[in-house]
N, C-alpha and C positions, 0 to 999 in steps of 0.2 A: 636689383640684384639682391638686397636685403631681403627682400621677398621671397625670392627663388631659392636663397640661402635657408631660409625658415621651413620651405615646403621639403627642399633636403632632407633637413635635420628632422620634422615631421615624420617623414617616410620612414626614414632608418629608424626610429625611435620605436614606431607603431610597427614596423615589420620583424624588427631584430629584440629591441632593449626591453620592450613590454612583454612580449612572451616570455624573455629570459628571465626575468624579473618574477614574474607568474610561478615558472618554475621554480626558481630558488626559492618562493615563499613555502611550495610544496614540499620541497627537500627541508627545508630547516624545521620543517613540523614532525620530521620524522627521525628515528632515532641513529646515530652513526657511530662509530669508535673517535675515540677522541684523538687516537694516534695511531701508526702504523704498528707499533708492538702490541697494540691494543684489537689489533683486527683479526677477523678472521681469514686464514689464507688457505685452509684446506680445502682437499677436494670438496665440489657439490654433487659429487657421485653422478653426474649426468652420462658420462660415457663408460660403455662397460668394459669388460677385462677385453684388451687388445689383443691377447692371444685367442681369444673367442671367435674376432672376425678374422676370416684368412684373406680378405678382399682388400687392396689398397685404399685410403682413405686420406682425403685433406679436410679440415676444418677450420672455419674462420670463426673466432670466438670475438667476444666484448662483455664487457663489464663498468658499471659505472666505478668512476674512480673516486680517490679517497677526497676528505676535507668537502670546502664550500666547490671545490673542482666538479664534484660529483654531481650539481645541480644543472651543470652546461657539459660534461664531456663524458665520454666514456672511453675506456683504454681497450684496444685492439691484440690480437695475438694469433698466431698460425698453430697449428696441430697437425705433423704429418705422420702416417703409419704407414709403410711399405706394405708390400703382399709378403703376408706370413710371418710378420714381426710380432714380436712377444712384447712390445711396448710403444707406447707415444711418443713422438719427440715434438716437444712445445718450442717456438719459438717467439722471444718479446725483444722490447727495446726498453731498457729503465731507465733514469737520469742519474745514475749514479755508475763510477767504474766506467769500461767499456760498456758501450749501450747493448750491443745485442748479444743476447742470453738465451741459452740452450738449456732447457730441463731446469730452470732455476724454480719452477714451482710444479705443480701436479697441473698437468694438461688440463682437466677442465677444472683448476683451482677457482676459489671465489678471490675477487679484486678487492682489497679492504673491507673486507665482509659482505661483498654485492655478489649476488649470483650471478653467474657468467649466462650468456646466452650463445646459442650456434645459429652464426647468422646465414652460413653457408655451408654444404657438404657435398664433396665431390667422390665417389666410391667406384672400384673396379678399374677396367681397362683406362678409361679415362685417367682417374687419379695415378696409376702406372706413368702412363706417360708424363703427368706434369710434375710429379716429385721430382726427378733428377733436375729439370730446369727450373726447380722453384728453389731447390739445396744451391743451384750453383749461383741463381739471384742474390739469395741469402748471404752467400760468401763475398758476389762483388757488391754488396751495398755499400754505398759512398759515403756513409756517415757511420763509419765502423771504430773511428779511434775516441780515447777519453777526451772529453771536452766537445764532443759533435752536438750532442744532447742539446737540443734546448725546447724548454717547456711550452712555450707560446713564441709565434706561429708555429713554430717547428727547425730543423726536424725534431720529433720526438716518436713514440709509439705509433702512432696512429701513420705516421708521415712512412715508417718503415712498412707495414704491413698493406698499405695504398700504394707504396712503390712497387713491391714486389709483385702484386695482381696486375699492376700495369705493364710490369715488365716483361710476362711470361705471356706469350702469345697462347690463347684457348683456356687461360686462367677467367673463367666468367663467374666472377663475385665482387662483391660490395662491401665496402667497411660502412657501417652506420653513418647518418648525416650528423651523429652525435659526436664524432669521431675528430674530435678539433685537432689538425695538422693535417688531416687526409687531403687537403687542398694547397699544400705547402708545395710550390714546386720544382721538383728535384733537377731542371737543369738550370734554374736561374734565370729565363726567360720571362716575359711578360704573356706571350704568347704562344701554347702548345698544340698542337694537334696528334692524338694518340691511334693508331691503326684499330683499336676496338670500336673506334666511331665517337672519338671525345672532342670537342673545341673547349681548350682551358683556357682562360684569360686569369691572370691572378697578379697583384700588386706586391708580391712579396708573402702572398699567405694571409695577409691583413685584408684583403677584401678581392672579389672575384668574381668569374662567371662562368658556369660547366654547361654543357648543352652536349647533349650525347644521347646514344638511344638508350643505353638503361637508364643513365640518371635523369632525363630528361631534361629540364631547365633550373639549374640551382644558381640561387645567388647566396654568396659568403660576405660576410663583414664579422670582421674579428673574430673569424672562427666559429661564428654561427652560419646556422644553414637554413634557407627559405627557397621554398620552390614547390614546382608540380611536375606531375610525371606523367601526362595523356596515357602511355602505355601500360599502367595497372592504376588508373584513375587514382593515383596518390598524390598527397599532397603533405611537404615537411614543414616543420612548425620549428624554430631556434629553440634549442634545448630539449625539445620534448622529442623529436624524431621524427620519423615518416611514418605515415599512415596509409593504405591503400584499401580499394574495395576489390581489386582483383589481383591476382598473382600475376607477375609480370613472365612471361614465355621467353 
């Protein structure tokens, strides 16, 4: 029994903890703002003027978060633009006050001075169909009240974006594997099957398994994710993220 326990501990350490510590070392050698009020929250000028693009658009954004958390985790948010709209609407969840915020920051703003990344773009007729459903799901998001936010294991900002994606049929997108909290179970059940083709097992967000057409096989432990994705010859390394040789179709 002791030998089995040691083997399990060693497996967890080398699969999850060791890569996370390595990334922490890389992160610690870089310059970061000492506090939120010293950070840059301005637009990164990634998105063009909304009025210049008549088509409806949906964006899934992410950026490394602040402080030591940034070594392990990213923050996710949604940006929507209706057809012929003159502005973007950004939706985040934050850890103070009422969690769900609309347009609290520029659509493509930096997060704790870290440049954002566009994880997914949907445009045109498909975006037009999805935007009303996404807005309805945001309005119905279950963790809306003060005090509902929990940094770890969730529900947090990444739980919000992942939940909206899973709640809207046809919203084909993913949050990055560094989005700690993305696997927090909305239903509270240990086992869930989603119509998009995902089997999800979760021990309250502390550990779990995801098997899906889009995600491949992912193991999560303490919010860190390791996995493989045969669809795009991809591999996921805890804290570092996902890397692939092919684009998933």
